[in-house]
C-alpha positions in Angstrom: 237.6 83.8 65.1 234.4 85.3 63.8 233.7 85.4 60.1 231.3 87.8 58.5 228.5 86.4 56.3 230.4 87.6 53.2 233.4 85.5 54.2 231.5 82.3 54.7 231.7 79.7 51.9 229.5 76.9 53.3 227.0 76.7 50.4 224.3 78.6 52.3 223.0 82.0 51.1 224.1 84.9 53.3 220.5 85.8 54.0 220.1 82.8 56.3 223.2 83.4 58.4 222.8 84.8 61.9 224.0 88.4 62.0 226.5 89.5 64.6 224.1 92.2 66.0 220.3 92.4 66.0 218.5 95.6 67.2 215.3 94.8 69.1 212.9 96.8 71.3 214.2 95.4 74.6 217.9 95.5 73.9 220.6 94.9 71.3 221.2 91.2 70.8 224.7 90.0 69.9 225.8 86.7 68.5 229.3 85.2 68.1 229.6 82.6 65.3 225.8 82.2 65.2 225.5 81.6 69.0 224.0 84.0 71.4 226.3 85.7 73.8 225.6 85.2 77.6 224.1 88.7 77.7 221.8 88.0 74.8 220.7 84.7 76.4 219.9 86.5 79.7 217.9 89.1 77.8 215.9 86.4 76.0 215.1 84.6 79.3 214.1 88.0 80.9 211.8 88.8 77.9 210.2 85.3 78.1 209.7 85.6 81.9 208.0 89.0 81.4 205.8 87.7 78.6 204.7 84.7 80.7 203.9 86.9 83.7 201.9 89.3 81.5 199.9 86.3 80.1 199.1 85.1 83.6 198.0 88.7 84.6 195.8 89.1 81.5 194.3 85.6 81.7 193.4 86.4 85.4 190.9 89.0 84.1 188.9 86.2 82.4 188.8 84.2 85.7 187.8 87.2 87.7 185.1 88.1 85.2 183.6 84.6 85.3 183.7 84.6 89.1 182.0 88.0 89.2 179.3 86.8 86.8 178.7 83.7 88.9 178.5 85.8 92.1 176.1 88.3 90.4 173.8 85.5 89.4 173.9 84.1 92.9 173.0 87.5 94.3 169.7 87.4 92.3 169.0 83.9 93.5 170.2 82.2 90.2 170.8 78.5 90.7 174.1 77.0 89.6 174.1 75.7 86.0 170.8 77.4 85.3 169.9 80.4 83.2 168.2 83.6 84.6 165.4 85.3 82.8 164.7 88.9 83.6 161.4 90.5 82.5 163.1 93.9 82.5 165.2 93.0 79.4 162.7 90.7 77.7 161.7 93.2 75.0 163.0 94.2 71.6 165.0 97.2 72.8 168.8 97.2 72.4 170.8 97.1 75.6 174.4 98.3 75.5 176.9 98.6 78.3 179.6 101.1 77.4 182.0 103.2 79.3 181.5 107.0 79.5 184.6 108.4 77.9 184.9 112.2 77.4 185.5 113.1 73.8 187.9 116.0 73.4 188.0 117.9 70.1 
């Protein structure tokens, strides 16, 4: 038997009771007596798995960038754990690397 929050008389305010249905971006989540239904539990596991996979993918960019930076320094004969000084950029001019993106008006 499922009671609505207005029917509960357990001393707790209705605002902290679990609603029967919660609308979310992935799917509608349903609860029975405050517990997730099997479909809702499956949805939660799928969302967590997707989020974890996305974190691994995004964190891989940092590793790839560090590896590329290391290989780049090796290519100009930079020793491991040493800095590289380049006379071409040892001046007071600003040096910016930006993508060329067309601007449409």
